[in-house]
N, C-alpha and C positions, 0 to 999 in steps of 0.2 A: 463736354469732355468725358470720354468713356475710359474707365480705368481697366487695364488689362486684368483678366480674371486671375492670372498667376499672382497678382499683387493684392487681391482682395483680402486674403487672410491677414496679411501684414497691415494693410491699411485699416482693417476693422479693429485689430488689436490696439493700434495707435489711437484711433477714434474713440475706442472704449476707455482708454486711459484719460484722454482729454474730456470725456464725458462718462465717468466711471459708473455712475449709477443711472436703440441705435435704432420703401416708397412704393408704394405699389401704384403703378400707372393704370388708370382706369380708362379703358378704350370704349368709345361709343360704337354703336352699330353702324354709324355713318360718319363721314367727315374724315379729318386727318387721323383721328385716333381709332379708325374703324378696324375691323378684323382683317386678317390676311386674305380671306375669301373675297371680302368686299373690295379690297385693294386690287386684287387680280381681275375682278369683274369691271372695274372702272377703266375708262379709256386711258391708254398709256400716253403720257405726255412728258415733256422735259420739265423736271421739277428740281429746284435748287434745294438740296438737303438742308442747308442752313436755314432757308426760309421755312421749310416744313418744321424744323426743330423749334424755330421761334414761335410757331403757332400753337405749340403744345403747352401743357401745363408745366412742363419742365422749365421753360423759359421764365415762368412766373413763380417758381418754387421759393424764391428768395426775395420777397418784397421788402424785407428789413436789411438788405445787403449792406447799406451804409453803416448802420449800427452794428450789424454782425461782424463786419470787418474790423471795427474798432475793438470789440470785445475779443475777437480772435487774436488780434495783435497783442492785446494785454495777456491773454492766456498763453500765447506762443512765447512771449518774452519771459513770463514767469516760469514756463517749462525750461526754456533754454538756459536761463541764468540761475535757476534754483533747483527745480526737480531733477533735471537731467544730471547736473554735477553731483548732487547728493546721491542719486541712484547709481552713478558710476563709482562713487566711493563705497557705497553699500555693496555693490557687486564685487568690488575688489577685495573687501575684507571678509565677505561671507562665503563659506564653502557652498558649492553647487547643491549638495544634498540639503543644506539648511534652507536655501532659497526655495527648493522644491517643497520642503516641509511646510514653510510659511505659506506658500502658494496653495498647497493642498488644504491647509487649515482654513484659510479664508474662503476657498471654493466650497468647502463643506458647509460653512455658515450660510451660503446662498441657497443650499438645497431646499429648505422649507419654502422659500419664495418660488423656486422653480417648480416644486410639487404643486403649490397653490395655483400657479398660472397654468400648469399643465391640465389640472382639473377644470379650471374656468374655460379653457379652450377645447375641452372635450377629449383630451388625449389621455384617456384613462389607463391604458396599458403603459404608456410612458410614465405617468404619474406614479403608478405602482412600482415600476422599476426604480424611479428616482427616490421613492420612499425607502425601499430596501437598500439602495445605494447609501443614503444618509445614515441609516441604522448601522450598516456594516462598517462604514468608515469612521463613525463616531465611536464605535465599540472596538472592533478588531483593529481599526486604523488609528487607535489612540487619539481620540478627539479630532480626527480628520487629518492628522499629520502625514498619514500614509494613505494613498488612494488604492486601497485593497480592492474595492468594488470593480475597478476597471479591468482587473484580471479575471473577473467572473462574468464578463460579457455585459456589463452595465455601463454604457457610455454616459458621459456628462452632457447635459443639455443647458441651454442658455435662455429659457423662456422668462419674460418679464411682463409687467402689466401693460407696457406700451404695445407689445405684440398682442396681448389679449384684447386691447381696445381695437386693434386693427382687425383681428379675427371676428370680433363682434360687429364690425361694419364701419368703424370710424375711418374716415377717408384720410389719405395722406395730407398732412398739413404743412404749413410754411416752415422753412428752415429757421432755426432759432439757436444762436450760440449763447450759452449760459456762462456768465462769469465764473471762473474756476472750474466749473463742471464740463464746459466745452460743447461740442456738436450735439444738437438735439433738434426737435421740432415741437410745435405747440402740443401736438398729441402725445408725443413721447415724454415731454417735460411733465405732463400730467401723470403719466405712468411712473415717472421717477419718484414723485411724491409718495405714491402708494408703495413702491418698492422700498423706499426709505423706512416706512413704518412696518414693513414686513421683514426687516432685516434684524436678526436677533441682537446684534451688537448695539442697536439703537436703545435697547431697554436695559443695558448693563448699568447697575446702580452707581458704581464709582466713576464719576465724571473724568477724573484724571486718567485712570486706566483706559476708559473708553476712548478718549481722544488720542491717547498714545497708541492705541490699537489702530485707530483710523489712520494715523500718521504712518504707522508701519505698513498698513494695507496699501497706501498710495505709493510709498517708496519702493516696496517690493514689487508692486505691479509695474511701476516705471522701470525698474531694473530688468524685468522680464521683456521689456520692449526696446532695449537698447539696440539690438541688431535690427529690429524693424525700423527704428528711427534712421539709422544709417542708410538703409536700402531706400526708404521712402523719400528721404531728403534728396537723394539723387534722382529718383523717378519723378518727383513732383516738380522739379525745376524751380522757376521763380514764383509761379502762382500756387503757393502752398494752400491758400484759402480755397480756391476752386477745387484743387485736388482733394482736400479733406472733405469738402461739402459733397462732392460727387461720390467719393468712396464711402462716406457715411450713408447716403441714400441707397446706393447699390447694395451694400452689405445689409442694410436694414430690410430692404426688400427680400434679400436672400433668407434672412432670419424668419420673417413673417410667413414666407411660403415654404418653410422647412427645406430649403435648398433647391426648390423647384419654382423659381419665380417666372412669371410670364415675360416674354420678350418685350422690352420697351421700344419706343419708336426709333430713337437713334440707332439702337443695335440692329433693328430690322432693316434700316436703311443701309447700314454697312454690311450686314450679314443676313440677307433675306432667307427665310426658311424654305426648304425644298418642298415641304408638305404643309397643309393647313395645321394650325395650332390645335392641339386637343383642348377640350373644355376641361376646366378644373377649378377647384377652390383653393383655399389657403392651406390645405393640408396635403 
C-alpha cells in the first residue's frame, strides 16, 4: 500500500503522536532489488507487480503482525475514547496562541537531543544552527514559548537516535507496535530509549510536576493533530493498521535520508524513473 505523498506530512504527525518518542530499502546489485540499470539490462518479460512485491523485504517487514494488530487495536481504542475527546476539549477551551506557546515550549526542550544526534550523524553545520536556535528561543523566546529563531533563518529539525543508528549502518528492522507509544521498529524502539534519557524533562526532580508536564505534552500534541485525524481517517478507509504501518515506514525513510530517500521497489513499479538513479548516501 503506497501512501500518496501529499498525505505523508499528516500521516507522519499522527504516527508520531501514536509513537511520540519514526525504512530504508536496501537494493542488491542483482535480483529483484537490483538497480535500475540492472533492471533495464535484464530481458523484459511479463511480471506480476504483486508477485515482485511479495518477494521483497517489504512483504516480510511485519513478522509480528498478529501481535502488532492487537496492540494497535488497544492503542487506537485508547486514542479514540480518551486522548481524542480530551484533546478536543483542550482545543476548545485553549486559545490558539496558548496552544502555539505550549507547542513551542516542548519543541524547545527537544533541541538538546536534536543537537546531539546531529553531531553523531556528522551534521556539524546543522548542529551549530540548532544550538543557536536553542539558545535564542530559551532566552529571547522566554523559555521557548516563542519560536524567535525561525524568523532568523534557523529551521527546526527532527533528528533522533533511531535515525542516528540508521546513519551508522543499522538496517531497517521489523515493524513493532509499542503499547501506548505506538508505531515503531526494533531499531527505532532502541533509539527511543536513548531519546528518553536525553530529554531534559526526564530529570526534573518533582515527580508530580514532571508527570503533569508529560500529560500536557501528550494532550497538546494530540490537539495539534485533530485536523490530521479527520483527513487520515477518510484516506485510510477500513484498514487503518496497514495505512499507519506504511505511512510510518515511508516517513521514517524520508527522515533518515533527509528528504531524499531512494525509490523503493513498489514505487519504481508504478512510477519507473526516466533516468538511472544517482548514487548517494543517507545525507
